[in-house]
C-alpha positions as CSV (number, residue, x, y, z in Angstrom):
1,M,0.0,-0.5,-0.1
2,L,2.9,2.6,0.7
3,R,4.6,1.8,-2.6
4,F,0.9,2.5,-4.2
5,I,0.7,6.0,-2.5
6,A,4.3,6.9,-3.0
7,A,3.6,6.0,-6.8
8,D,0.6,8.0,-7.1
9,L,2.3,11.2,-4.9
10,R,4.9,11.3,-7.9
11,R,2.3,11.1,-10.1
12,H,0.8,13.8,-9.1
13,W,3.6,15.8,-8.0
14,I,2.6,18.8,-9.0
15,G,-1.0,19.5,-7.2
16,V,0.3,17.8,-4.5
17,A,3.2,20.9,-4.1
18,A,0.6,23.0,-4.7
19,V,-1.7,22.0,-2.1
20,A,1.1,21.7,0.4
21,L,2.3,25.3,-0.3
22,L,-0.7,27.2,0.1
23,I,-1.2,25.0,3.5
24,A,2.9,26.2,4.5
25,L,2.1,29.6,3.6
26,A,-1.0,29.7,5.7
27,T,0.5,28.6,8.5
28,A,3.7,30.7,8.4
29,L,1.9,33.3,8.6
30,G,0.4,32.8,12.3
31,V,3.8,31.4,13.0
32,A,5.6,34.2,12.3
33,V,3.4,36.7,13.9
34,T,4.0,34.5,17.0
35,L,7.6,34.2,16.7
36,S,8.2,37.7,15.8
37,E,6.0,39.2,18.9
38,R,7.7,37.3,21.3
39,A,11.2,37.8,20.0
40,L,10.7,41.8,20.8
41,R,9.4,41.0,23.9
42,L,12.3,39.3,25.3
43,G,14.5,41.2,23.5
44,S,12.9,44.2,24.7
45,A,12.9,43.3,28.6
46,Q,16.8,42.3,28.1
47,A,17.7,45.4,27.0
48,A,16.0,47.0,30.3
49,D,17.7,44.6,32.4
50,A,20.4,46.4,33.1
51,F,18.5,49.6,34.2
52,D,16.1,49.6,37.3
53,L,14.9,53.3,37.1
54,V,15.4,56.3,35.0
55,V,14.9,59.2,36.4
56,G,13.7,62.4,33.7
57,A,11.7,66.0,33.3
58,P,8.1,65.6,33.5
59,G,6.6,64.3,30.4
60,S,5.7,60.7,28.9
61,E,6.7,57.8,30.7
62,T,6.9,56.2,27.8
63,Q,9.4,58.3,25.6
64,L,11.7,58.6,28.8
65,V,12.5,55.0,28.5
66,L,12.6,54.8,25.2
67,S,15.0,57.6,24.9
68,S,17.4,56.8,27.9
69,V,17.1,52.8,27.7
70,F,16.9,52.1,23.9
71,L,18.3,55.0,22.7
72,Q,15.6,56.2,20.4
73,A,16.2,59.3,19.1
74,A,13.5,62.1,20.2
75,P,14.0,65.0,22.3
76,L,13.4,65.3,26.0
77,S,13.0,67.9,28.5
78,L,15.9,68.8,30.7
79,M,15.7,68.3,34.9
80,P,17.6,70.6,36.5
81,G,21.5,69.4,36.8
82,D,21.4,69.1,40.9
83,V,19.5,66.0,40.2
84,L,22.3,64.2,39.4
85,S,24.4,65.5,42.3
86,G,21.8,64.3,44.6
87,L,21.4,61.0,43.2
88,I,25.2,60.3,43.5
89,R,25.2,61.8,47.3
90,D,22.3,59.3,48.3
91,K,23.5,56.6,50.1
92,R,20.2,54.3,48.6
93,V,21.6,54.6,45.0
94,A,25.2,51.9,44.0
95,W,26.0,54.1,41.3
96,A,23.7,56.8,38.8
97,A,25.2,58.1,35.7
98,P,23.5,61.1,32.8
99,V,22.8,60.3,29.6
100,G,22.8,63.1,26.9
101,F,22.6,62.9,23.1
102,G,21.3,64.6,20.3
103,D,24.7,63.8,18.1
104,F,25.4,61.1,15.9
105,V,28.0,59.5,13.3
106,E,26.2,57.6,10.5
107,N,23.6,56.1,12.2
108,F,25.5,55.6,15.2
109,P,24.1,57.4,18.7
110,I,26.7,59.3,20.5
111,V,26.1,59.4,24.2
112,G,27.6,61.5,27.0
113,T,27.5,59.6,30.2
114,T,30.3,58.5,33.0
115,Q,32.5,55.9,33.6
116,A,29.1,54.3,36.3
117,L,27.5,53.5,33.2
118,V,30.6,52.0,31.3
119,D,31.1,49.7,34.7
120,G,27.4,49.4,34.7
121,L,27.6,47.5,31.5
122,G,30.1,45.8,31.8
123,G,33.4,47.5,31.5
124,V,35.4,47.1,28.1
125,S,36.4,44.6,26.0
126,E,38.9,46.1,24.2
127,G,41.4,49.0,24.8
128,R,40.7,51.3,27.7
129,T,38.5,53.8,28.9
130,F,38.0,57.2,28.1
131,A,40.1,59.5,30.3
132,L,40.5,62.7,28.3
133,L,37.0,64.8,26.8
134,G,37.7,63.6,23.3
135,D,38.2,60.1,23.9
136,A,35.3,57.6,23.2
137,L,34.4,53.7,23.3
138,V,31.8,52.3,20.8
139,G,29.6,49.4,21.0
140,A,30.1,46.3,20.5
141,A,28.1,46.2,17.2
142,V,29.9,49.2,16.0
143,P,32.2,48.7,13.0
144,K,34.7,51.1,14.0
145,S,38.4,50.3,15.6
146,V,40.1,51.8,18.2
147,G,42.1,54.1,17.5
148,A,39.5,56.3,14.4
149,R,39.0,59.3,15.3
150,F,35.7,61.0,14.3
151,H,33.4,64.5,14.1
152,P,30.1,64.5,15.7
153,A,26.8,65.2,13.4
154,H,24.1,67.0,15.0
155,G,21.4,64.4,13.7
156,Q,21.7,60.9,11.6
157,L,23.1,60.5,8.7
158,H,20.1,60.8,6.5
159,A,19.2,63.9,8.5
160,A,22.3,65.5,9.8
161,T,21.8,69.2,9.9
162,E,25.3,70.2,11.4
163,I,28.6,68.6,11.6
164,H,30.8,69.7,14.7
165,N,34.2,70.3,12.7
166,D,36.0,71.4,15.1
167,F,35.6,68.4,17.7
168,T,37.0,65.4,17.3
169,Y,36.7,62.2,18.8
170,T,39.3,59.6,18.8
171,I,38.1,55.8,19.9
172,V,40.5,54.2,22.4
173,G,37.8,51.5,23.9
174,R,35.4,49.0,22.7
175,L,32.3,47.5,25.5
176,S,31.8,44.5,26.4
177,P,28.8,42.5,24.4
178,T,25.4,43.6,26.6
179,G,22.3,42.5,23.7
180,T,21.3,46.1,24.0
181,A,20.9,48.9,22.2
182,W,24.0,49.9,23.4
183,D,26.3,47.8,21.6
184,R,25.2,50.0,18.5
185,A,26.5,53.4,20.3
186,I,29.1,55.4,20.9
187,I,29.8,56.8,24.5
188,V,32.1,59.9,25.4
189,P,32.0,61.6,28.6
190,I,29.3,64.1,29.6
191,E,31.8,66.4,30.4
192,A,32.0,66.5,26.5
193,V,28.7,66.9,25.3
194,W,28.0,69.7,27.1
195,H,31.2,71.9,25.5
196,V,30.5,70.4,21.8
197,H,26.8,72.4,22.4
198,K,28.3,75.2,24.4
199,H,27.3,75.2,27.8
200,E,28.8,76.0,30.9
201,N,29.5,73.9,33.8
202,G,30.1,75.9,36.7
203,R,33.1,76.4,38.5
204,A,34.0,72.6,38.1
205,G,33.0,72.9,34.4
206,I,34.1,72.6,30.5
207,A,35.1,76.4,31.1
208,A,37.8,76.2,33.0
209,L,39.3,73.1,31.2
210,V,39.3,75.0,28.2
211,K,41.1,77.9,29.4
212,Q,43.7,75.0,30.8
213,V,44.4,73.3,27.7
214,D,44.5,76.3,25.1
215,A,47.3,77.7,26.9
216,K,49.2,74.7,26.2
217,D,51.4,75.2,22.8
218,G,49.8,73.0,20.3
219,A,46.5,71.2,22.0
220,E,43.9,70.6,19.8
221,P,41.2,73.5,20.0
222,H,38.6,73.7,21.9
223,G,40.3,71.6,25.1
224,F,39.2,68.4,23.9
225,E,42.6,66.7,25.3
226,A,41.9,68.1,28.6
227,P,41.6,65.6,31.6
228,I,38.0,64.7,32.6
229,N,36.8,66.5,35.7
230,P,35.2,64.2,38.0
231,D,33.8,66.6,39.5
232,A,31.8,68.0,36.9
233,V,28.5,65.5,37.3
234,L,28.7,66.9,41.1
235,D,28.5,70.3,40.7
236,P,24.7,71.9,41.4
237,S,25.4,74.1,38.6
238,A,25.4,71.8,36.0
239,P,23.4,71.9,32.8
240,G,20.5,70.1,32.5
241,L,20.0,66.4,31.6
242,P,17.0,64.4,29.7
243,A,17.6,61.5,32.2
244,V,19.6,59.9,35.1
245,L,19.9,56.1,35.1
246,V,19.9,54.9,38.5
247,K,20.8,51.4,40.0
248,P,19.5,51.3,43.3
249,H,21.0,49.0,46.2
250,T,17.4,46.8,46.8
251,I,14.7,46.7,45.8
252,A,12.9,49.0,48.6
253,D,15.5,51.5,47.8
254,A,14.5,51.8,44.3
255,Y,10.6,52.0,45.2
256,K,11.5,54.9,47.7
257,L,13.8,56.4,45.1
258,R,10.7,56.4,42.4
259,Q,8.5,57.9,45.1
260,Q,10.3,61.0,45.6
261,Y,11.7,61.1,42.4
262,R,8.3,61.5,41.0
263,S,7.2,65.2,41.9
264,D,6.4,68.5,39.6
265,R,10.3,68.9,39.0
266,T,10.8,65.1,38.1
267,L,9.6,61.8,36.5
268,A,10.9,58.0,37.7
269,V,10.1,55.1,36.4
270,F,10.7,51.4,36.1
271,P,11.5,50.3,32.7
272,G,10.1,47.4,33.7
273,E,6.5,48.7,34.0
274,V,6.3,50.6,31.2
275,L,7.1,48.1,29.2
276,T,4.7,46.2,30.6
277,R,2.0,48.6,29.0
278,L,3.3,48.2,25.9
279,Y,3.5,44.3,25.8
280,G,-0.4,45.0,26.0
281,T,-0.6,46.8,23.2
282,L,1.7,44.8,21.4
283,G,-0.8,41.7,23.0
284,D,-3.6,43.5,21.3
285,A,-2.2,43.8,18.1
286,R,-0.6,40.4,18.4
287,R,-4.2,39.0,18.8
288,I,-5.5,41.1,15.8
289,L,-2.9,39.6,13.8
290,S,-3.3,36.2,14.9
291,L,-7.3,36.1,14.3
292,V,-6.2,37.3,10.8
293,A,-3.6,34.7,10.3
294,A,-6.6,32.1,11.7
295,G,-9.1,33.3,9.2
296,A,-6.6,32.7,6.6
297,Q,-5.8,29.6,7.5
298,F,-9.6,28.4,7.8
299,L,-10.0,29.9,4.2
300,V,-7.1,28.1,2.8
301,A,-8.1,25.1,4.5
302,A,-11.8,25.1,3.6
303,A,-10.3,25.5,-0.5
304,I,-8.0,22.7,0.3
305,L,-10.5,20.3,1.3
306,L,-12.7,21.1,-1.5
307,V,-10.0,20.9,-3.8
308,V,-9.5,17.0,-2.2
309,I,-12.9,16.0,-2.2
310,V,-13.3,16.9,-5.8
311,H,-10.1,14.9,-6.6
312,V,-11.3,12.1,-4.7
313,L,-14.6,12.0,-7.2
314,Q,-12.3,12.4,-10.1
315,R,-10.2,9.8,-8.9
316,R,-13.2,7.4,-8.7
317,H,-12.9,5.0,-11.3
318,Q,-8.7,4.6,-10.2
319,I,-11.0,3.5,-6.8
320,G,-13.4,1.6,-8.8
321,A,-10.8,-0.9,-10.0
322,L,-9.1,-1.3,-6.6
323,R,-12.5,-2.8,-5.3
324,A,-12.7,-4.5,-8.5
325,F,-9.4,-6.1,-7.8
326,G,-10.1,-7.0,-4.7
327,A,-9.0,-4.6,-2.5
328,P,-11.3,-4.0,1.1
329,R,-12.9,-0.7,1.9
330,A,-10.6,-0.5,4.9
331,V,-7.1,-0.3,2.6
332,V,-8.9,2.0,0.2
333,F,-9.7,4.1,3.3
334,G,-6.7,4.3,4.5
335,I,-4.6,4.6,0.9
336,V,-7.0,7.9,0.7
337,W,-6.3,9.9,4.6
338,V,-2.7,8.9,4.3
339,E,-2.2,10.6,1.2
340,T,-4.2,13.7,2.4
341,F,-2.6,13.5,5.2
342,V,0.7,13.4,3.9
343,I,0.2,16.1,1.8
344,V,-1.5,18.1,5.0
345,G,1.2,17.4,7.5
346,A,4.1,17.8,4.9
347,G,2.4,21.4,4.5
348,V,2.1,22.1,7.7
349,L,5.6,21.2,9.3
350,L,6.4,23.4,6.0
351,G,4.8,26.1,7.3
352,F,6.2,26.3,11.1
353,L,9.4,26.2,9.0
354,F,8.7,29.2,6.9
355,G,7.4,31.0,9.7
356,Y,10.6,30.6,11.7
357,L,12.7,31.7,9.1
358,A,10.2,34.8,8.6
359,A,10.3,35.3,12.4
360,R,14.1,35.6,12.0
361,T,14.6,37.6,8.9
362,I,11.5,40.1,11.0
363,A,13.6,40.0,14.4
364,H,17.1,40.3,12.2
365,T,15.7,43.7,10.5
366,M,14.2,45.0,13.7
367,A,17.3,44.3,15.9
368,E,19.5,46.6,12.9
369,A,16.6,49.4,13.6
370,S,16.7,49.3,17.4
371,G,19.9,47.8,18.5
372,F,19.3,45.4,21.0
373,S,19.1,41.3,19.7
374,M,15.5,40.0,19.6
375,P,15.9,36.0,20.1
376,V,13.5,33.6,18.2
377,T,13.1,30.6,19.9
378,F,10.3,27.8,19.9
379,R,8.7,27.0,22.9
380,I,6.6,23.7,24.4
381,E,3.2,25.5,23.2
382,D,4.7,25.9,19.8
383,M,4.8,22.1,19.8
384,R,1.5,21.9,20.7
385,S,0.5,23.8,18.5
386,V,1.8,21.4,15.9
387,L,0.5,18.6,17.2
388,I,-2.7,19.9,17.1
389,L,-2.6,20.7,13.4
390,L,-1.5,17.9,13.2
391,V,-4.7,16.3,14.5
392,V,-6.9,18.5,12.8
393,A,-5.1,17.3,9.2
394,G,-6.3,14.0,10.4
395,L,-9.5,14.5,10.9
396,A,-9.6,16.7,7.4
397,A,-8.1,13.6,5.9
398,V,-11.2,11.7,7.1
399,V,-13.9,13.9,4.8
400,P,-12.6,12.5,1.8
401,S,-11.8,8.8,2.4
402,I,-14.6,8.2,3.9
403,L,-16.3,9.4,0.4
404,A,-13.8,7.0,-1.6
405,Y,-14.5,4.3,1.5
406,R,-18.1,4.5,0.5
407,Q,-18.1,4.6,-3.2
408,S,-19.3,1.0,-4.9
409,P,-16.9,-0.5,-7.4
410,A,-19.9,-0.8,-9.8
411,Q,-20.8,2.6,-9.8
412,A,-18.0,3.8,-9.7
413,L,-16.5,2.0,-12.8
414,R,-19.9,2.2,-15.1
415,N,-19.5,6.3,-14.3
């Protein structure tokens, strides 16, 4: 019987391949939606794990997290500079690091910060950390080598409005891989960002450093060879900041700090809570897309079932000949059922493969845009879905098999 089924499938291979491909594409749509949404949730959660608390100016919590944690370019209001010095001195804080942005190199964001954040991200894997205003560290995914020099530009490559030709950064190290958006960032001292954008940083600020370095013969313009001043971020008169990333000592400290800094002058948020709300929105979108995919699968299944039934009816002479040569009804039922199940089952399995490959492609494209990795993985519930679809395929194959089972050999040969 198996040889007969294999020969029959080879004889009608074009129709078999077409039906299996339709089933595969319909299945792949639902699989790709499920895996892509899961990859986005896992990747974004991993990217936010390094940052327990974000403090910024009052405004949109979502935008604050997207800009400071995921480095999505957007203008943020500035909070007073004394907020940073207060957080650094707070005994409940393990470390607090400012972030200042706005400039790019090609499409890689330049982020001003301090050594505290560099250590919080895992330190450097190559070269050294920054020590001068003109030093820069590149993320693990930035295709620039240690020793390279560049000018910052205000805006991304396709929309740069001003290139700061008077300021030259030198890459002195590479950050360890983190799997976050910071792998595609270029980190520089926060004082350098203030200096490039012509901010004054009080008595401990850049102005004094510029005066000191410009007095040297052969010094680079604007004092970019000056050493970093660790007291600059502690000066209450420091320039305003868009955000501060905070690592509290304990969970209790985190909640106390969030409560304290949710005021009329600052906003404190847990990135995880913001992501949870975003996941809710994504979940609604995924349900809608899943319903669309299920509807497409139902229509394709109905169309394929109709095609199979018509195919069985067209083969009534072959079935009648089998019955006339002594093939029992059960054998005829088995032949039709196995052929139908093989076609539908192959389509389902191919659909999961196509869906996985599509999800990997989507995740790679989104990771290139967002900067953080998005793992595409199968889970146990996905295996259950495969089994359920195969069971449904087996049940669907019963319909044409019953039609063949009930067919009379005399009637089939007569027609």
